[in-house]
N, C-alpha and C positions, 0 to 999 in steps of 0.2 A: 296549650302551649305556654301561657304565662305561668302556670303552676310549675312546669318543668324549668323554666328560666328562674323562677323564684327559688327553687330548690338549689340550683347551681350557685346562685349569688347570695344565699343566706349566710352571713358571717357567723351565725351561731352554730352552723354545721360546717365550719371551716376545717374539715379534715383533710388528710393528705390528698385523696382523690378529688374531692370537691375543689380544693384550692388549685390543683393542677389544671383541671378543666377550666376554671375561672381565669387563671393567669394566661393560659394559652389563648383564650378568647380575647383577652385584653391585648395581647401581642398582635392578633389578627386585626383588631380595630386600629391599633397604632400604625400597623403597616399600611392599612387602607388609607388612613388620613395622610400619611407621608407620601404615598404613591399618587393620590388623587387631589391633594391639597384642599380637601373638604371633608366634612363629616359624612358618614353613611346616611342614606335616605331610605324612606319606606318605598323602595323600588320593587313593584310587583313583577317587573320583567326580569329582575335579577334576584334569584332566591338567596344567594350568598350575601349580597348587600342588604337585603331585607332582614336577614337573620342578624347581621352585624348591627343594623339600626335598632332592632329589638333589644339586643344585648346592651348596646350603648345606653338606650333609654332606661332600661332596668337599673343599670348602675347609677345613672344620673339621679333617678328617683331615690335610690337607697342612699346616695351621697347626701342629698338635701334632707332626708329624714334621719341622717346620722346612724344608719344601720351597717355601714361598712367598717370593718375592723381596721386598726392602725396598720396592720400588715398589708391589707388591701390598699389603703390610702397611699402608703409608701410606694407600692408597686405601680399604682396609677401615675404617681408623680414621676417615677423613674422612666415611664414610657410617654411622658409629655402629655398626659391627659389630666388637665386641671379644669374641672367643670365650670368654675367661675369665669374662666377666660375663653373656653371653647364656644364662642358665639359664631355661628355661621354668618358669613357676609352675604347679604342679599345679592342676587345676580344683577338686579337693576343698578345697585350702587357700584358693583364691580365693573359692569359694562361702561358706566359713565367715566370711571377712572381710566379705563382702557381707551375710551374716546379722547380724553384729555391727553393721554400719553401719545396717541397717534398724532394729534394736532401739534404737540410740542416737537415731536420728532420731525414732522414734515415742514413746519414753519420756523423751527428754531427759536421759539418764544412761547410764553404763556398766552392763552387767549385774552383778548381785551374787548372792551365795548367802545365802538367808534360812533355810536348813534349821534352824539352831540357835535361831531366834527364833519359829518358827511351830508351832502345835499341829497343824494340818492342812495337808498338802502338795497343791497343785493341779498340773495339767499345766503351767500357765504357770510355776510355781516350778521344776519339773524342767527345763523348757526353758531358763529363765534360768540355772539352776545349771550346765548344760552349757556355755552360752555363756561364763559366768564363768570356767570352767576352760580354755576355749579361749583366752580373753584372757590368762590367766595363763601358758599355754604360749608364746604368741607374745611376751609381755613378757619371759619368761626367755630365749627365743631371741635377742631383740633385744639384751638386756643382755649376752649372751655372744658377740655378733657372729656369730651363726649364720644370720642372714637375708641373702639375696642382695640386691644393689642393686635388682633388679627387685621383690622383695618389699617392700623399704623404700619404693620409689617408689609401689607399688600402695597401701600403707597411707596414704601421704601424699595420694594422689589421692582416697581415700575420707575424708579429714580425720579419721583415727583416730590419737590420741596416747595411748599406753599408760602412759607413765611418770607417777609422781606428781610434783608441781611441784618439790619440794625436790631429789630425786635427779636429775630431769631437768635442773634448773638447774646442778647440779654437773658432770654429764657434759657438758652443752652447753658450759659454760665451759672445761672441760678440752680439749674438741675444738677450740675456738677457739684456745686456747693452743698446741695441737699445730700448728695451721695457721700461727699467727704464728711459731713456732719454725722451721717448715719454710721460710717465706718469708725469714726472717733468714739462715738457713744457705745456702739455694740461690739467693737473690736473684731468685726468680720465684715466681709462684703455682703450687700443685700442678696437674699436668696428668694427662690420661688416659694413664697409663704402664703398658703391659702388661708391662714388664720390672721394675717396682718396685711390688709389691702395696701397700706402705705409702703411697706417693704416690698410687696409684690410689684408695685408700680416702679419703684427705684430699680428693682432687679431687671425689669424689661427696659427701662431707660438706659441702664448701663450696657445691656446687650446691644441696644441700637447704636450707642456710641462706639462700642467695640466693633460692630459690623461696619460702621462708617469708616473706621480707621483701616480695617482690613481691605476695604474697597478704595482706599486712598482719597476719601472724601473730606477728611479733616484738614483744615488749614494749619499752617505753621503756628499761628497764634493759638489755635485751639489745642494743638499738641503741647505747646508750652504751658498753657493754662492747666491742662491735665497733670503735667509733670510737676508744676509748681504746687498743686494740691494733692500730690502723692497718690494719684489714681493710676494704678497699673492695669493696662488693658489686656496684656498677654495672659493666656489662660494658665496661670499658676494655681493649681487646685488647692494649694495650701492656704491661699488667701481666703478660701471659702470656709475654713475651719475657725471655730471660736477659740478664745484663749483657754477655756476650760477643757475643750477637746484635745488641744495640743498638749496641755499639762498631763492629762490622763494617758495619752498615747506614749508619751516619754516615760511616765512612771511605770507603765506596764513593760516598756522596752528594757528598762534596767533589770527586770526580773526574768523576762521571757521575750526575746526579740520576735520569735515566730508568732506568739499570741498578739504582740503589739501590731504586727503587720496585718493580721486578720482583723483586728479592731479597726485599723486604719482603713482597710478596704470596706468594712461595714459602714464606717462614717462617711466615706466618699460616695458610697452607693446611694446615700440619702440625698445627695446633691444634684441628682438628675443629670449626671455626666456619663457619657458613653466613652470610656477610655480603655486603651489597650493595656494589658498587664505590665508591659515594659514601662509605659508612661507612669503608671501608678507606683511602680518600684522606684523609678528615678525620683519622683516627688517625695516618696517616703524617706529615701536616703537624705534628700535635702532637708526635710523636716527634722530628722534625728540629728543631723550635723549642725543645726542652727545654734 
C-alpha cells in the first residue's frame, strides 16, 4: 500500500494524472478536517478515514523531507493544510477547556480557589480548586507562547479569555504595534508564511483580532488604537499584495488588461483566500483605479 501512496505523492512524477489524483486527495483531507474539526486518524473501523490518515501522513513525511514541489506546497496552503501548525489538540486538554467553559457559563465567573477562606471544604470546592489550577496552567502556557494556533483558536471558540484586563491590554497593544511595524517594513500585511515563523505568528494574531472585531468583542479603546495605527481589519485582499506585485499587475494592465486580471487572480490564489469571482473583480478594479 505504501508503494502505491508513494507513487501518487512523488513530486518527481508530477504529471497531469498524478497531480490530479494527488490534489483530489488533498481536497478530501481538507473537507474532512473542516467537517470534523480534527485531523484524520488511523481508524480501523472507518476505511475512508484510515486512507485519509495514510495520505495525510505520507504528505507530512514528504513535506519535512522537502520532497513536495512548489506547486504542491501552494495547493496545500490554499486548502489550509500547513503542517507546522496542524497539531492535533489532545482530547484531555480539550475536555478540560470544555469543563472550564461549562463552569463559567453555569456560575457566571472563572473558577477560584477558596481553600484559605473556608472552614469546611466541600466536593464542589475541591472541583473548583482543580479547575482554578488548570486555568492557571493554560494562562501561563499562553503567556509563554506555548499554545499552538489550534489551541488558541479552540479557546476563542469557547469564549474563554484568561488574561486579566491590564496585562491583556498591554500585550494586546504590543502585538498590534508588532503588526504595524511589520506592515511598515514589508509594505504588506503578514501572511501565512511557512518559511518565516515570526510572520506566521503575526498572521494568526491579526486573524484573531479580526475575528474578535467581527464578534463585537473589541472595546472602543481597542478599535481606536487599531485605527490610530492604521490597521484595517476588513478583508480588503489588496492589502495582502506587496508593492512589487501591485507595480507588476499595473504594468501588465497598461499593455493587456485581460492578462493583468489573470495575473491578479494567480497572485490572490497564493494568499489562501476562498473568494467569489465577483469579489476578486471588484478588488481588481479598486487596485487598478488607485
